Every structure is written in C-alpha cells, then in structure tokens.
C-alpha positions as CSV (number, residue, x, y, z in Angstrom):
1,M,4.7,7.2,-31.1
2,D,1.3,6.5,-32.8
3,S,1.0,4.7,-36.1
4,K,0.1,8.0,-37.8
5,G,3.5,9.4,-37.2
6,L,2.2,12.5,-35.4
7,G,4.5,12.2,-32.5
8,Q,1.7,11.6,-30.0
9,T,0.7,8.4,-28.2
10,D,-2.8,7.2,-27.4
11,D,-1.6,5.2,-24.4
12,F,-2.8,6.0,-20.9
13,V,-1.4,4.9,-17.6
14,W,-4.1,4.0,-15.0
15,G,-3.1,3.6,-11.4
16,H,-5.5,2.1,-8.9
17,S,-4.8,1.7,-5.2
18,W,-1.1,0.9,-4.9
19,G,-0.8,1.7,-8.5
20,S,-1.9,5.3,-7.7
21,Y,1.2,5.5,-5.5
22,L,3.5,4.3,-8.3
23,G,1.7,5.7,-11.4
24,P,2.6,9.4,-10.9
25,E,6.3,8.6,-10.6
26,L,6.1,6.5,-13.8
27,A,4.3,9.3,-15.6
28,R,6.7,11.9,-14.3
29,R,9.8,10.0,-15.4
30,H,8.4,9.0,-18.8
31,R,5.9,11.6,-20.0
32,E,6.7,10.7,-23.6
33,W,5.3,7.2,-23.1
34,F,1.7,8.3,-22.2
35,H,-1.0,10.6,-23.3
36,A,-2.4,10.9,-19.7
37,Y,-2.3,9.5,-16.2
38,I,-5.5,8.4,-14.5
39,A,-5.9,7.5,-10.8
40,T,-8.6,5.7,-8.9
41,G,-8.8,4.4,-5.4
42,R,-5.9,6.7,-4.5
43,I,-3.5,6.3,-1.7
44,I,-3.3,9.8,-0.3
45,N,-0.9,9.5,2.7
46,F,0.7,6.1,2.7
47,P,2.7,6.4,5.9
48,E,-0.3,7.7,7.9
49,S,-2.5,4.9,6.5
50,E,0.2,2.4,7.6
51,R,0.3,3.9,11.1
52,R,-3.4,3.8,11.5
53,S,-3.7,0.3,10.2
54,F,-1.0,-0.8,12.6
55,A,-2.7,0.9,15.6
56,Y,-6.0,-0.8,14.6
57,S,-4.3,-4.2,14.5
58,L,-2.5,-3.7,17.8
59,A,-5.7,-2.7,19.5
60,A,-7.6,-5.7,18.0
61,A,-4.8,-8.0,19.1
62,K,-5.0,-6.7,22.7
63,K,-8.8,-7.0,22.7
64,A,-8.6,-10.6,21.4
65,N,-5.7,-11.4,23.8
66,N,-3.9,-12.8,20.9
67,A,-0.3,-13.4,22.2
68,N,1.1,-14.4,18.8
69,A,-0.2,-11.2,17.1
70,L,0.9,-9.0,20.0
71,A,4.4,-10.5,19.9
72,Q,4.8,-10.0,16.1
73,L,3.3,-6.5,16.1
74,N,5.4,-5.4,19.0
75,S,8.5,-6.8,17.3
76,I,8.1,-4.1,14.5
77,A,7.0,-1.2,16.7
78,P,7.2,1.7,16.2
79,Y,5.8,0.8,12.7
80,A,5.8,3.4,10.0
81,A,7.5,5.9,12.3
82,P,7.9,9.4,10.7
83,G,11.2,9.6,8.9
84,K,11.8,5.8,9.1
85,R,11.7,3.7,6.0
86,I,9.2,0.8,6.2
87,D,11.0,-2.6,5.8
88,L,9.2,-5.0,3.5
89,K,9.3,-7.8,6.2
90,D,7.7,-5.4,8.7
91,G,5.0,-4.5,6.2
92,G,4.3,-8.2,5.7
93,I,3.8,-8.6,9.4
94,A,1.6,-5.5,9.8
95,H,-0.6,-6.4,6.8
96,K,-0.9,-10.1,7.9
97,W,-2.5,-9.0,11.2
98,S,-4.5,-6.2,9.6
99,D,-6.0,-8.8,7.3
100,H,-6.6,-11.2,10.1
101,F,-8.4,-8.6,12.3
102,G,-10.6,-7.3,9.5
103,G,-8.6,-4.6,7.8
104,L,-8.6,-3.6,4.2
105,M,-8.0,-7.1,2.7
106,A,-10.0,-8.8,5.5
107,Y,-10.8,-12.5,5.4
108,R,-9.1,-13.3,2.1
109,T,-7.4,-16.5,2.8
110,S,-5.0,-16.1,-0.1
111,Q,-3.6,-13.1,1.8
112,E,-2.7,-15.2,4.9
113,R,1.0,-15.6,5.4
C-alpha cells in the first residue's frame, strides 16, 4: 500500500529476458503487490528456443568435429522434447555448448562451466 493510504501501490515489476518468463506468473499470483508489469527482451516460446539452440550447438559440434561436445550433447538428446521437462543439469550442458559455439551468451568466459 502506498504511503497516502489510498490502497494503491506505485511499484512496478519489470521482467527482462528470463525475467519476462517469470514476471507474468509473479504478477498473476500477487496482483496486489504491483501497479503494473512491464516486459522487455521477452522469451516468447522457451521450449522451441531451447530446441533450436540445441540443434545449432549439435550442428556446430559436428562441423568442428568436437568429440567432447558431441558426447555431452548426445547424452541429453532429445533435448527439450515436447512434453518433457527440461532437467537443470541438461540445461547446463546445452547452454555450455551454445555459449562455446557462439550462441546467445557467446564468448563470455564467466559463463564457461
């Protein structure tokens, strides 16, 4: 509640990137906490994005003849299969190689696992 006692809040929730995936759920569950929800850099279809990223990494690993990447990626295949929950460990492997081969968070050494 605001300091004026009017029963309204001046607080906003802003979700960017991964936060745009979590923000709507937070706003839905606790509408009374926020005046509005704002999203930028939205994730539109997380499972499809994960499938495409995985396919990109697998193709790049084959092209580079990177046996280590191929072994790790194949160990989690099929990754992000429809109706299958994505295991956190599998996501770590998929993102590690996406980063390595120039994906979204490419070449950030702090992302290396």
